[in-house]
C-alpha positions in Angstrom: -104.0 -123.4 -124.1 -102.5 -121.6 -127.1 -99.3 -119.6 -126.9 -98.8 -116.2 -128.5 -95.5 -114.6 -129.2 -95.4 -111.1 -130.3 -92.2 -109.9 -132.1 -91.0 -106.3 -132.7 -93.2 -104.8 -130.1 -92.1 -101.1 -129.7 -90.4 -100.4 -126.5 -92.8 -97.5 -125.7 -95.8 -99.8 -126.2 -94.2 -102.4 -123.9 -93.6 -99.8 -121.2 -97.2 -98.8 -121.4 -98.5 -102.4 -121.2 -96.2 -103.2 -118.3 -97.3 -100.1 -116.4 -101.0 -100.8 -117.1 -100.5 -104.4 -115.9 -98.8 -103.1 -112.8 -101.7 -100.8 -112.0 -104.2 -103.5 -112.6 -102.1 -106.0 -110.5 -101.8 -108.4 -113.4 -98.9 -110.0 -115.1 -98.1 -108.7 -118.6 -99.5 -111.8 -120.1 -102.7 -111.6 -118.1 -103.0 -107.9 -119.1 -102.7 -108.9 -122.8 -105.3 -111.6 -122.5 -107.6 -109.1 -120.7 -107.1 -106.4 -123.4 -107.5 -108.8 -126.3 -110.7 -110.3 -124.6 -112.2 -106.8 -124.2 -111.4 -105.8 -127.8 -112.7 -108.9 -129.4 -115.7 -109.4 -127.2 -117.0 -105.9 -127.1 -120.0 -105.2 -129.4 -119.2 -102.7 -132.1 -121.5 -99.8 -132.0 -124.0 -99.4 -134.7 -123.2 -97.0 -137.4 -125.8 -94.4 -138.3 -126.5 -96.2 -141.5 -127.4 -99.5 -139.6 -130.1 -97.5 -137.6 -132.0 -96.8 -140.8 -135.4 -98.4 -140.5 -135.2 -99.5 -136.9 -138.6 -98.9 -135.2 -140.4 -98.7 -138.6 -143.0 -101.3 -137.5 -143.7 -99.4 -134.2 -144.3 -96.0 -136.0 -146.2 -97.5 -138.9 -149.5 -95.5 -139.3 -148.4 -92.8 -136.8 -148.3 -89.2 -137.9 -144.9 -88.3 -136.5 -145.6 -84.5 -136.5 -148.8 -84.9 -134.7 -147.1 -87.2 -132.1 -144.4 -84.6 -131.5 -146.9 -81.8 -131.2 -148.9 -84.0 -128.5 -145.7 -84.6 -126.7 -144.8 -80.9 -126.6 -148.2 -79.9 -125.3 -147.9 -82.4 -122.6 -144.7 -80.5 -121.2 -146.9 -77.5 -120.3 
């Protein structure tokens, strides 16, 4: 297993890390591994630019305005 040494960690950050580890009932090392795992394994959210074109195949040939109008009428 690899070893990670962190130098020049600000005291305030270390205190926050230590307190968080205590609340989670983990060692500081376990908490660091947990936080790094969460940060690196979490899927990054799509930006609005990445959403462009999604669903295009599903809506091909559908009149969007007519669809919205039908939906609105169904609410009554």
